[in-house]
N, C-alpha and C positions, 0 to 999 in steps of 0.2 A: 504494500500500500504506500509506504514512504517513497519507494522508487517511482511509482506512478506520479506522485505529487511533485517530486523533483523533476521528472521529465516534463510534466505539464508546465511547471514554473519556468524551466529553462526555455521551453518553446515559446511561452508567453513573452519572456524578456527578449529573446532573439527577434521575434516578429515585431515587437514594439520598437526595437532599435532600428530595424529595417524601415519601418513606416516613418519614423522620425527622420532618418537619414534621407529618405526620398523627398521629404517636404523641404523645399528650398524657398528662398525669398526672391521671386522673379524681379523685383524692383532693384535688387542689389547690383551696384555697378562693380564689376570685377576687374576692369582695366585700371591702370593708373590714371588718376585725375590730376590734370595740370591746368595751368591758366592759358594754355595755347593749344589749339586743335592740331595735333600731330598724329603720328602713327599710334596704333593701339597696342603695339608690342610692349611686353613687360620690360620695364627698365629696372636697373639694379636698386633704385631707391623706392620702388613701389612697395606698398605693404603686401604681405603674402596673400591676403584675400581680396586684393584690389583696393579701391578707394583712394584716398588722398595720399600723396607722398609725405614722407616724414617732415619735410620742411614747412608744411602748412598745418596750423591748428584749425579746428572747426570754425568756419566762417571767414578765415583769412584769405582764402583763395579768391572769392568774389565779393567779400564784404558782408555776406549774409550766410546764416546756417540753414535757413529754410526759405523757400520761395514757392508760393502756390498761386497759380493764375487760372481764373475761370472767366471765359468770354462767351456771351450769348449774342447771337445776331437775330434779327427779326424772323428769318427763315430757318434758323437752326439754334436750338438751345444747346448749351455745352459744346459749342463749336470747337473751342480749345479748352483742354483741361491739362494743365502742365504742373508738375511738382518736382522739386529738387530739395534734398535734405542731406546735410552732413551731420553725422553724429559719431563721435569717438573715432574719427579717421575713416569711417565707412560712409559711402554715398549711396543714396537711393534716388532713382529718377523714374518718372513716368511722363510720357508725352502722347497726347491724343489730339489729333486734328481731324475732325469729322469731314471736312471738305476734301482732304486728300486721302482719307481712309487710313491714316497712320494711327496705330494704337500700339505704342512701343513702351517697353519697360527695360530697366537695367542698362546694360551697355549700349543697346540700340537707341534708347531714349536719350541717354547722355550724349551719344555721338550726334544726334539730331539737334540738341539744344546747346552744345558746348560753345559754339561761336557766339550765339545770342547772349548766353550768360556772361561771356567775356566782354561783351559790348555794353553791358549794364553798368551804370555808375550810380546805383541807388545809395541813399544815406538816410539815417534816421532824421526825422524832422522835415524831410522833403515834402513839398505840397503834392496833392493827389494828381493834379494836371501834369506836372513835370514827370512824376514817376510813371504814370500811365502812358504818356508819350514815349518815354524811353522803352518801356516794355513792348508796346505795339510796334515801334520801329525796329527794335532788336529782333523780334520774332517775325517780322514781315506780315503783321496782321493788317487786313484791310480796314479802312474806316467804315462807319455805318453800323457798328455794333450797337445792340440795344442796352447791354450792360457789361461791365468788366469789374472784376474784383481781384486785387493783388494783395496777398498777405505775405509779409516778410518778417522774419526774425533775424535781426542783425547779429554780427559777431559778438557784440557786447550784451546780447540778450534782449535788447529793445525790440518790441513788437509793433509793427505798423500795419494798418489796413488802409488800402487806397481803393476807392470806389468811384465809378462814374457811370452815369446812365446816358445813353444816346451819344452818338458822334456823327459828324458830317464830313 
């Protein structure tokens, strides 16, 4: 009887381990994250699991730790849904553009948004109009949106929310 319990317990532990190992984080960026769009080959200073290189602390690469962008157009709700997050040297990225059919996560999302992120010069205390203009220009978004919301957590922990309704 004890042998059956041990066998059952061992099987349960092994199957649980396999299930947990198979569950990954699709949004995790595994390539080295730098401030310039270059090759995605692993460099000697990249962290083992990808993410930021050792020379950057959270938020120092682009000036913010988190960025979330939601844009609605009159003919398309959630036309753009973009998020970028740095935490403890790891980066998560999601990029969705319903007009082009892009629905990307992880490395693919980061590759899509890397140049735009590098072009942003957002800072705490910036007015909404200026922040939204920077975001729409950097990501090549068309005017005419019905609403846009940009949430940013800066490197120093300051959180800002920029909103605007309607553009021409």
